[in-house]
C-alpha positions as CSV (number, residue, x, y, z in Angstrom):
1,X,-1.3,7.6,-8.5
2,X,0.1,9.8,-12.2
3,X,-2.7,9.5,-14.2
4,X,-5.4,8.5,-12.1
5,X,-4.9,11.8,-9.9
6,X,-1.6,14.0,-10.4
7,X,-2.3,14.4,-14.1
8,X,-5.2,17.1,-13.5
9,X,-2.9,18.9,-11.5
10,X,0.0,18.7,-13.6
11,X,-2.3,20.1,-16.8
12,X,-3.6,22.7,-14.6
13,X,0.2,24.2,-14.9
14,X,1.6,22.8,-17.8
15,X,-1.5,22.6,-20.2
16,X,-0.3,20.5,-23.1
17,X,3.3,20.7,-22.1
18,X,2.7,18.1,-19.2
19,X,4.8,15.2,-21.0
20,X,7.3,17.6,-21.4
21,X,7.2,18.7,-17.4
22,X,7.9,14.9,-17.1
23,X,10.7,14.4,-19.6
24,X,12.3,17.6,-17.5
25,X,11.5,16.0,-14.4
26,X,12.5,13.1,-15.1
27,X,16.3,13.7,-16.9
28,X,16.4,16.4,-13.7
29,X,15.9,13.2,-11.1
30,X,18.0,10.9,-13.3
31,X,21.2,13.7,-12.8
32,X,20.2,13.3,-9.0
33,X,20.0,9.6,-8.8
34,X,23.4,9.3,-10.5
35,X,24.8,11.4,-7.6
36,X,23.1,9.5,-4.8
37,X,24.4,6.2,-6.4
38,X,28.1,7.8,-5.6
39,X,27.0,6.9,-2.4
40,X,24.9,4.1,-2.4
41,X,27.4,2.5,-4.5
42,X,30.0,2.3,-1.8
43,X,28.5,2.3,1.4
44,X,25.0,1.8,3.3
45,X,23.2,2.6,6.2
46,X,19.8,3.5,7.4
47,X,18.5,6.6,6.5
48,X,21.1,6.9,4.0
49,X,20.0,10.5,2.2
50,X,20.1,11.8,5.7
51,X,23.1,10.0,6.6
52,X,24.7,11.1,3.1
53,X,24.4,14.8,4.3
54,X,25.6,14.6,7.6
55,X,28.6,13.1,6.5
56,X,29.8,15.1,3.8
57,X,28.2,18.6,4.9
58,X,28.4,18.9,8.6
59,X,26.2,17.7,11.4
60,X,24.0,21.4,11.1
61,X,23.5,20.7,7.4
62,X,22.8,16.9,7.9
63,X,20.3,17.7,10.6
64,X,18.7,20.1,8.3
65,X,18.2,17.2,5.6
66,X,17.0,15.1,7.5
67,X,14.7,17.4,8.9
68,X,13.6,18.2,5.1
69,X,13.2,14.6,4.6
70,X,10.4,14.3,7.3
71,X,8.8,17.1,5.9
72,X,8.5,15.8,2.1
73,X,7.7,11.9,3.2
74,X,4.9,12.9,5.9
75,X,3.6,15.7,3.5
76,X,3.5,12.8,0.6
77,X,2.0,10.1,2.5
78,X,-0.7,12.9,4.4
79,X,-1.7,13.9,0.6
80,X,-3.2,9.8,0.4
81,X,-5.5,10.1,3.0
82,X,-7.1,12.8,0.4
83,X,-6.5,9.9,-2.5
84,X,-8.0,7.3,-0.7
85,X,-11.1,9.1,0.5
86,X,-11.5,10.4,-3.1
87,X,-11.1,6.6,-4.8
88,X,-13.5,5.0,-1.8
89,X,-16.2,7.6,-1.9
90,X,-15.9,7.3,-6.0
91,X,-16.8,3.3,-5.5
92,X,-19.3,4.1,-2.7
93,X,-21.7,6.7,-4.9
94,X,-21.6,4.2,-7.7
95,X,-23.4,1.8,-4.9
96,X,-25.7,4.4,-3.7
97,X,-23.7,4.8,-0.5
98,X,-21.8,7.3,1.1
99,X,-18.2,6.8,3.2
100,X,-17.6,9.5,5.8
101,X,-14.0,11.1,5.4
102,X,-13.2,10.7,9.0
103,X,-13.8,6.5,8.2
104,X,-11.6,6.4,5.8
105,X,-8.4,8.3,7.8
106,X,-9.0,6.4,10.5
107,X,-8.8,3.0,8.5
108,X,-6.3,3.7,6.8
109,X,-4.0,4.9,9.4
110,X,-4.4,1.8,11.6
111,X,-3.7,-0.2,8.2
112,X,-0.3,1.6,7.4
113,X,0.1,1.3,11.3
114,X,-0.3,-2.2,11.1
115,X,1.7,-3.2,8.3
116,X,4.5,-1.0,9.2
117,X,4.3,-2.3,12.6
118,X,6.1,-6.3,11.1
119,X,8.4,-6.9,9.0
120,X,10.2,-4.8,5.8
121,X,10.1,-7.7,4.0
122,X,6.3,-8.1,4.3
123,X,5.8,-4.3,3.7
124,X,8.1,-4.0,0.4
125,X,6.5,-7.0,-1.3
126,X,2.7,-5.8,-0.4
127,X,4.3,-2.6,-2.4
128,X,5.5,-4.3,-4.9
129,X,2.6,-6.5,-5.6
130,X,-0.2,-4.0,-5.0
131,X,1.7,-1.5,-7.5
132,X,1.8,-4.0,-10.1
133,X,-1.8,-4.8,-10.3
134,X,-2.6,-1.0,-10.5
135,X,-0.2,-0.5,-13.3
136,X,-1.4,-3.2,-15.4
137,X,-4.8,-1.9,-14.7
138,X,-3.8,1.5,-15.9
139,X,-1.7,0.7,-18.9
140,X,-4.7,-1.3,-20.5
141,X,-6.9,1.8,-20.8
142,X,-3.7,3.7,-21.6
143,X,-3.6,1.4,-24.7
144,X,-6.6,1.3,-25.6
145,X,-6.6,5.0,-26.0
146,X,-3.3,5.2,-28.3
147,X,-4.2,2.3,-30.3
148,X,-7.7,4.1,-31.0
149,X,-6.0,7.2,-32.3
150,X,-3.1,5.1,-34.5
151,X,0.1,6.5,-35.0
152,X,-0.3,9.9,-35.9
153,X,1.6,12.5,-33.2
154,X,-0.3,14.9,-31.3
155,X,0.5,18.4,-32.6
156,X,-1.3,20.2,-30.1
157,X,1.1,18.8,-27.0
158,X,4.3,18.7,-29.4
159,X,4.3,22.5,-30.6
160,X,3.6,23.4,-27.0
161,X,0.4,25.3,-28.0
162,X,-1.0,27.4,-25.6
163,X,1.8,26.4,-23.0
164,X,3.2,29.4,-20.4
165,X,7.1,28.3,-19.8
166,X,7.0,29.8,-16.6
167,X,4.1,27.6,-14.9
168,X,5.5,24.7,-17.2
169,X,9.1,25.2,-15.1
170,X,7.3,26.0,-12.0
171,X,4.2,24.0,-10.8
172,X,4.2,22.0,-13.8
173,X,7.8,20.6,-12.9
174,X,6.9,20.2,-9.1
175,X,4.2,18.2,-9.6
176,X,6.4,15.8,-11.9
177,X,8.6,16.1,-8.9
178,X,5.8,15.0,-6.5
179,X,5.0,12.2,-8.9
180,X,8.7,10.8,-9.0
181,X,9.6,10.9,-4.9
182,X,10.0,7.9,-3.5
183,X,12.6,6.5,-6.7
184,X,15.4,7.6,-3.8
185,X,13.6,5.3,-1.1
186,X,15.7,2.0,-1.6
187,X,18.6,4.4,0.1
188,X,16.9,4.2,3.3
189,X,17.0,0.7,3.6
190,X,20.7,0.0,3.8
191,X,20.7,-2.3,6.9
192,X,17.8,-4.8,5.5
193,X,18.3,-4.9,2.2
194,X,20.0,-7.8,0.4
195,X,23.6,-6.7,-1.0
196,X,22.7,-3.3,-0.9
197,X,25.9,-1.8,-2.6
198,X,24.3,-3.6,-6.1
199,X,20.7,-3.6,-5.4
200,X,20.3,0.0,-4.2
201,X,22.1,2.0,-6.8
202,X,19.7,-0.3,-9.4
203,X,17.1,0.4,-7.6
204,X,17.6,4.2,-7.4
205,X,18.8,4.7,-11.5
206,X,15.3,1.8,-12.7
207,X,12.6,3.8,-10.8
208,X,13.7,7.4,-12.7
209,X,14.1,5.3,-15.4
210,X,10.8,2.7,-15.3
211,X,8.6,5.9,-14.3
212,X,9.6,8.4,-16.2
213,X,8.8,6.8,-19.0
214,X,5.3,5.6,-17.6
215,X,4.7,9.1,-16.6
216,X,5.5,10.5,-20.1
217,X,3.3,8.1,-22.2
218,X,0.6,8.5,-19.2
219,X,0.7,12.4,-19.4
220,X,0.1,12.1,-23.3
221,X,-2.6,9.5,-24.2
222,X,-4.8,11.0,-21.1
223,X,-4.4,14.6,-23.1
224,X,-4.9,12.8,-26.6
225,X,-7.4,10.6,-25.3
226,X,-9.6,14.1,-24.7
227,X,-8.9,16.2,-27.4
228,X,-12.6,16.8,-28.9
229,X,-14.6,15.8,-26.0
230,X,-15.4,19.2,-24.8
231,X,-13.4,19.1,-21.2
232,X,-9.7,19.3,-20.6
233,X,-7.7,17.2,-18.2
234,X,-7.3,19.9,-15.6
235,X,-11.3,20.0,-15.1
236,X,-11.2,16.2,-13.8
237,X,-11.0,15.0,-10.6
238,X,-10.9,11.2,-12.4
239,X,-9.9,11.7,-15.7
240,X,-9.3,7.7,-16.3
241,X,-12.7,7.4,-15.4
242,X,-14.1,9.4,-17.8
243,X,-11.7,8.4,-20.6
244,X,-13.1,4.9,-19.8
245,X,-16.7,6.1,-21.1
246,X,-15.5,7.8,-23.8
247,X,-13.8,4.8,-25.0
248,X,-16.9,2.4,-24.5
249,X,-14.8,0.6,-21.7
250,X,-17.0,1.7,-18.7
251,X,-16.3,-1.8,-17.0
252,X,-12.7,-0.7,-16.1
253,X,-13.4,2.3,-13.7
254,X,-14.1,0.0,-11.0
255,X,-11.0,-2.0,-11.9
256,X,-9.4,1.3,-12.1
257,X,-10.7,2.7,-8.9
258,X,-9.3,-0.5,-6.9
259,X,-6.3,-0.1,-8.7
260,X,-5.9,3.2,-7.2
261,X,-6.7,2.3,-3.8
262,X,-3.7,0.0,-3.7
263,X,-1.4,2.3,-5.1
264,X,-2.2,5.0,-2.7
265,X,-2.2,2.5,0.2
266,X,1.4,1.8,-0.9
267,X,2.4,5.0,-1.3
268,X,1.6,6.0,1.8
269,X,2.8,2.8,3.3
270,X,6.2,3.4,1.4
271,X,6.5,7.3,3.2
272,X,5.6,5.7,6.4
273,X,8.3,3.0,6.6
274,X,10.8,5.4,5.0
275,X,10.3,8.1,7.4
276,X,10.5,5.9,10.0
277,X,13.8,5.1,9.4
278,X,14.9,8.8,8.9
279,X,13.9,9.1,12.1
280,X,15.5,6.5,13.3
281,X,18.8,7.5,12.0
282,X,18.4,10.9,13.4
283,X,17.2,9.3,16.7
284,X,20.5,7.4,17.0
285,X,22.5,11.1,16.3
286,X,20.8,12.2,19.6
287,X,18.7,14.8,17.6
288,X,15.5,13.4,19.0
289,X,14.7,11.8,22.1
290,X,15.9,8.3,22.3
291,X,12.5,6.8,22.9
292,X,12.1,7.0,18.6
293,X,15.1,4.8,18.2
294,X,13.1,1.8,19.9
295,X,13.3,-1.4,18.0
296,X,10.4,-3.7,18.4
297,X,12.2,-7.4,19.0
298,X,10.2,-9.9,17.0
299,X,9.9,-7.7,13.8
300,X,12.8,-5.5,14.3
301,X,11.2,-2.4,13.0
302,X,11.3,1.1,14.6
303,X,7.9,0.8,15.7
304,X,7.8,3.9,17.4
305,X,9.3,5.7,14.8
306,X,6.5,4.5,12.8
307,X,3.8,5.6,15.3
308,X,5.4,9.2,14.9
309,X,5.4,9.2,10.8
310,X,1.6,7.6,10.6
311,X,0.3,10.4,13.1
312,X,2.1,13.3,11.7
313,X,0.6,12.3,8.4
314,X,-3.0,11.7,9.5
315,X,-3.1,15.2,12.0
316,X,-2.1,17.3,8.5
317,X,-4.8,15.4,6.7
318,X,-7.3,16.3,9.3
319,X,-5.9,20.2,10.0
320,X,-6.7,20.7,6.5
321,X,-10.1,18.5,6.0
322,X,-11.2,20.7,9.5
323,X,-10.1,23.9,8.0
324,X,-12.5,23.1,5.1
325,X,-9.9,21.6,2.5
326,X,-11.7,18.7,-0.1
327,X,-10.2,15.3,0.0
328,X,-8.6,16.6,-3.9
329,X,-6.9,19.3,-2.4
330,X,-5.9,17.6,0.4
331,X,-3.9,15.7,-2.2
332,X,-3.1,18.7,-4.4
333,X,-1.6,20.9,-1.5
334,X,0.5,18.3,0.5
335,X,1.7,17.2,-3.1
336,X,3.1,20.4,-3.8
337,X,4.5,21.1,0.0
338,X,6.1,17.9,-0.3
339,X,8.1,19.0,-3.6
340,X,10.0,22.0,-1.6
341,X,11.5,19.7,0.9
342,X,12.4,16.9,-1.9
343,X,14.0,20.0,-4.7
344,X,16.1,21.0,-0.7
345,X,17.1,17.5,-0.1
346,X,18.1,16.4,-3.9
347,X,20.2,20.0,-4.0
348,X,22.3,18.9,-0.8
349,X,22.8,15.4,-2.2
350,X,24.1,17.3,-5.1
351,X,26.2,19.6,-3.3
352,X,27.4,16.4,-1.0
353,X,28.7,13.9,-4.0
354,X,31.7,15.7,-5.1
355,X,32.5,16.6,-1.8
356,X,32.5,13.2,-0.8
357,X,34.4,12.0,-3.5
358,X,37.2,14.4,-3.3
359,X,37.5,13.0,0.5
360,X,38.0,9.6,-0.7
361,X,40.3,10.3,-3.7
362,X,37.9,8.8,-6.3
363,X,36.6,12.0,-8.5
364,X,36.7,12.8,-11.7
365,X,35.5,15.5,-13.9
366,X,32.4,13.9,-15.1
367,X,31.6,13.6,-11.3
368,X,31.6,17.5,-10.5
369,X,30.1,17.8,-14.3
370,X,26.9,15.2,-13.1
371,X,26.4,17.3,-9.6
372,X,26.5,21.0,-11.3
373,X,23.8,19.8,-13.9
374,X,21.7,18.4,-10.8
375,X,22.1,21.6,-9.4
376,X,21.3,23.5,-12.5
377,X,18.0,21.5,-13.0
378,X,16.9,21.7,-9.7
379,X,17.3,25.6,-9.8
380,X,14.7,26.3,-12.3
381,X,12.0,25.0,-10.1
382,X,12.9,26.2,-7.1
383,X,13.1,29.8,-8.6
384,X,9.5,29.9,-10.5
385,X,8.0,27.9,-7.6
386,X,8.5,31.6,-5.8
387,X,8.6,33.8,-8.8
388,X,6.4,34.6,-10.8
389,X,3.8,33.9,-7.5
390,X,1.7,31.1,-8.4
391,X,-2.1,31.0,-7.6
392,X,-3.5,31.1,-3.8
393,X,-2.6,29.3,-1.6
394,X,-0.1,27.7,-3.6
395,X,1.5,31.0,-3.4
396,X,2.5,30.9,0.2
397,X,3.6,26.9,0.6
398,X,7.0,28.0,-0.2
399,X,7.3,30.8,2.6
400,X,5.5,28.1,5.2
401,X,8.6,25.9,3.9
402,X,10.7,28.3,4.8
403,X,10.1,29.3,8.0
404,X,9.7,25.1,9.0
405,X,13.2,24.9,7.6
406,X,14.6,27.9,9.6
407,X,13.0,26.5,12.6
408,X,14.5,23.1,12.2
409,X,17.9,24.6,11.7
410,X,17.3,27.0,15.1
411,X,16.5,23.4,16.9
412,X,19.5,21.4,15.8
413,X,22.0,24.4,15.7
414,X,21.3,26.0,19.4
415,X,19.5,23.3,21.1
416,X,19.9,19.5,20.2
417,X,23.4,19.2,19.0
418,X,25.4,21.5,21.6
419,X,23.4,19.1,24.0
420,X,24.8,16.0,22.3
421,X,28.2,16.9,21.9
422,X,27.9,17.1,25.9
423,X,26.4,13.7,26.5
424,X,29.3,12.6,23.9
425,X,32.8,11.1,25.5
């Protein structure tokens, strides 16, 4: 999704420094991943990021962490309704056809429900297969661009020509975070993974490193590929289609769009399955009505939580569409909104990790340094998303998120949790 659709949005903020936004984001999230692995290599459970925070920061902070994760995954999932509409409509236009946006929304919601309702092994294998096909297609055209330009370095990107550092560090890095989200998804499947104390830590760190390399190369190649074409990355809604024409490989356009559809579906599916398990874990703590924890007897999936997750995503996408927001901006705005949630939950994990290590008596100086570096890196985009104010309507997103967090904190601290304590023997 990053080279296909996120890249123009990143370039709009970071310009020739887009590749650097992904370097910064990758390093930042590598420190976050190392903090996550302090938990993941010692324990496992469903909805682990929420569980990690709740066990070490207190029940109210833990509930807010879960509330934050739901926000983050729901908005990433909602973004894919806009992305899927864009991709399918692009393909339909090449055949002279029109596909209603609402029809795309309905089909995507139904597909997500059907696949996530069934066993998680099917979902994860399907996601892996779809993403593999997508990445192979995209990597091929990026490779063509780099080969055609030869071994020289693009000096405009190397010297950050025309880059505003505050925009790069703010919306640029926030967009990069949107690209990386999902690296931590493995922590939610502690009850279903094989050898979770080994496989989950590997998945968390490996996802950041592999994805980071792919993103940096993608942004560098796309920016380079458009050099001298008379247009820039931020002016394009389908940059790889334009690049395919520029480099005389137009036959890649339909495979790129099909690969993007696969990728979009797998991103949405990952968000549904992960969000559902966060809801499941929180329901077991009496933070949501007990019915949300219902398990499908045949497939052992939290099917009610899956339905809640899919419904929340499609409602957000429908509300934006009804307000006149285009599919591309449903994707962009939802992605930016999700980044606020991920920045907060990653910061909470960085705070919780050293407390956890101290509690179990297994802490070292380097562990505190890793947590501190994660917080310092996260502080940069957190501040620059508020000040200087980004352009509208993104200038109000931070305040919407703050209201959401305050509402959740009030609910969990003063309404739900006292009731839960009363019911607990």
